[in-house]
C-alpha positions in Angstrom: -6.3 22.2 -64.9 -10.0 22.6 -64.3 -12.4 24.0 -66.8 -12.8 27.7 -66.9 -15.9 29.9 -67.2 -14.5 33.1 -65.6 -11.2 34.7 -65.1 -12.3 36.5 -61.9 -9.6 36.5 -59.2 -7.1 34.9 -61.5 -3.5 35.2 -60.3 -0.1 33.7 -61.2 1.5 31.4 -58.6 5.2 31.3 -59.4 5.9 29.2 -56.3 4.0 26.2 -57.8 6.3 23.7 -59.4 5.4 22.7 -62.9 8.0 20.0 -63.4 9.0 19.6 -67.1 6.7 21.1 -69.9 7.4 21.1 -73.6 6.2 23.8 -76.0 6.6 23.1 -79.7 6.5 26.1 -82.2 7.0 26.5 -85.9 9.4 29.5 -86.1 12.9 29.9 -84.7 13.2 33.5 -83.8 10.1 35.5 -82.7 8.6 32.5 -80.8 11.8 31.7 -78.9 12.4 35.3 -78.1 8.8 35.8 -76.6 8.8 32.5 -74.7 12.2 32.9 -73.3 11.3 36.3 -72.0 8.1 35.1 -70.3 9.5 32.0 -68.8 12.8 33.5 -67.6 12.3 37.2 -67.0 8.7 37.0 -65.8 8.2 33.6 -64.3 11.8 32.6 -63.6 11.7 29.0 -64.8 14.5 26.9 -66.3 14.5 27.4 -70.1 16.0 25.0 -72.6 15.6 25.8 -76.4 15.9 23.1 -79.0 16.2 25.0 -82.3 16.4 23.2 -85.6 19.6 25.0 -86.5 21.0 25.6 -82.9 20.6 22.8 -80.4 20.8 23.6 -76.7 21.8 27.3 -77.2 20.6 30.2 -75.0 19.8 27.9 -72.1 18.8 29.5 -68.8 18.9 27.9 -65.3 16.7 29.4 -62.5 18.3 29.8 -59.0 14.9 30.3 -57.4 12.7 27.7 -59.2 15.1 24.8 -60.3 12.2 22.3 -60.4 10.2 24.1 -63.1 11.5 23.6 -66.6 10.1 24.7 -70.0 11.6 23.1 -73.1 10.9 25.0 -76.4 11.4 23.1 -79.6 10.6 23.7 -83.3 10.0 21.4 -86.2 11.9 21.3 -89.6 9.5 23.7 -91.2 6.3 25.7 -90.7 3.9 23.2 -92.3 1.6 21.8 -89.6 2.1 18.3 -91.0 5.7 18.4 -89.9 4.5 18.0 -86.3 3.9 14.3 -87.1 6.5 13.8 -89.8 9.6 15.5 -88.4 11.3 12.7 -86.4 14.4 14.9 -85.6 12.7 17.2 -83.1 10.9 14.3 -81.4 14.3 12.4 -81.1 15.9 15.5 -79.6 13.1 15.9 -77.1 13.2 12.2 -76.2 16.9 12.1 -75.7 16.9 15.2 -73.6 14.0 14.1 -71.4 15.5 10.6 -71.0 19.0 11.7 -70.2 18.5 14.8 -68.1 15.1 14.3 -66.4 14.7 10.6 -66.6 11.3 11.1 -68.2 9.7 10.0 -71.4 7.6 12.1 -74.0 4.6 10.2 -72.8 4.9 11.5 -69.2 5.5 15.2 -70.0 2.7 17.7 -71.0 3.2 19.0 -74.5 1.7 22.2 -76.0 1.9 22.7 -79.8 1.4 26.3 -80.9 0.5 26.9 -84.5 -0.9 29.4 -86.9 -4.4 28.4 -88.4 -3.7 30.0 -91.7 -6.0 28.8 -94.5 -3.7 29.9 -97.2 -0.9 27.6 -96.2 -2.6 24.8 -94.1 -4.5 22.1 -95.8 -7.8 21.5 -94.0 -7.4 17.7 -94.1 -4.0 17.9 -92.6 -5.1 20.3 -90.0 -8.1 18.0 -89.0 -5.7 15.0 -88.9 -3.3 16.8 -86.6 -6.2 17.9 -84.4 -7.5 14.4 -84.2 -4.0 13.3 -83.2 -3.1 15.9 -80.6 -6.1 16.2 -78.4 -4.7 16.4 -74.9 -1.5 17.6 -73.4 -0.9 14.5 -71.3 -2.7 11.5 -72.9 -3.6 10.7 -76.5 -3.1 7.0 -76.5 -0.1 7.6 -78.8 3.6 7.3 -78.6 3.8 11.1 -78.2 1.2 13.1 -76.3 0.4 16.8 -76.9 -2.3 19.3 -77.4 -2.6 21.4 -80.5 -3.4 25.1 -79.8 -4.4 27.1 -83.0 -4.5 30.8 -83.5 -3.7 33.4 -86.2 -1.5 35.3 -86.1 -0.5 33.7 -82.8 2.8 35.4 -81.9 1.9 38.9 -83.0 -1.6 38.9 -81.6 -0.5 37.3 -78.3 2.1 40.1 -77.7 -0.6 42.7 -78.3 -3.1 40.9 -76.1 -0.8 41.7 -73.1 -1.4 45.4 -73.5 -4.6 46.0 -75.4 -7.6 44.8 -73.2 -10.0 45.2 -76.2 -7.9 43.1 -78.6 -10.7 40.4 -78.6 -12.8 42.8 -80.6 -10.2 43.2 -83.3 -9.6 41.1 -86.5 -6.3 41.0 -88.4 -6.1 40.2 -92.0 -2.4 39.3 -91.7 0.5 39.0 -89.2 1.9 42.2 -90.8 -1.2 44.1 -89.7 -0.6 42.9 -86.2 3.1 43.9 -86.3 2.2 47.4 -87.5 -0.3 47.8 -84.6 2.3 46.6 -82.1 4.9 49.1 -83.4 2.4 51.9 -83.8 1.4 51.7 -80.1 5.1 51.4 -79.1 4.4 48.2 -77.1 7.6 46.5 -75.9 8.4 42.9 -74.9 10.3 44.3 -72.0 6.9 45.6 -70.5 5.4 42.1 -70.3 4.7 41.2 -66.7 2.5 39.0 -64.5 -0.1 41.6 -64.7 0.0 41.8 -68.6 0.0 37.9 -68.8 -3.3 38.0 -66.9 -4.6 40.7 -69.3 -3.7 38.3 -72.1 -5.7 35.6 -70.5 -8.7 38.0 -70.2 -8.5 38.6 -73.9 -8.5 34.9 -74.6 -11.4 34.3 -72.4 -13.6 37.0 -73.9 -12.6 35.8 -77.4 -13.9 32.3 -76.4 -17.1 33.9 -75.2 -17.5 35.6 -78.6 -17.4 32.3 -80.3 -20.1 30.9 -77.9 -17.6 28.9 -75.9 -18.8 29.5 -72.3 -16.6 26.8 -70.7 -13.4 25.2 -71.7 -10.4 23.2 -70.4 -7.0 24.6 -71.1 -5.6 21.1 -71.2 -8.1 19.8 -73.8 -8.9 21.9 -76.7 -9.9 19.2 -79.1 -13.5 20.1 -79.5 -12.8 23.8 -79.7 -10.2 23.2 -82.4 -12.8 21.4 -84.5 -15.5 24.0 -84.0 -14.9 25.9 -87.2 -12.7 23.6 -89.1 
């Protein structure tokens, strides 16, 4: 994807085939619930979850877009270091891609979604992970992937679909974000193509607030290091 400096005229093209894409998360409930809704109800892609306690459950196969598949996997725990140390989820991904799609981890874009929480993530480990996962497709490593950091990422992303001024707000905890979500009676069922674009607008304006005028959604390495 090309670098962005504007979200003007942005639209979602569901007819474009994405092939296989992997998304790695830290939790095993809210993240899966949100991503399943977006990729099945809104975008109508194949969806394959690889949970740490339930493998291959809740799978969805699209009848209209069979060549677009999103695989969502999680690691053994929520420590960011487990991305590199947990071989189980890497083995599950490798076996799935090899047997079902005849692909390798090296040839599939991987996006790693993680909270940047100073109270639980050691800065040295975060920096090491950032330096390892620089690009979704090519890191000169056995496993490619790009690390995307945000806090609190699940709760704030859900709100960003509905509150166009969210980029102006600051949350002290994920609980504060959850309270705002409930107070405004936002609903996962109301997420749509239009709200996804609204969420992108919030992200773009947040980038601008940090002085980031141009960025590449496939390479967040320098942005991740900006305030490390």
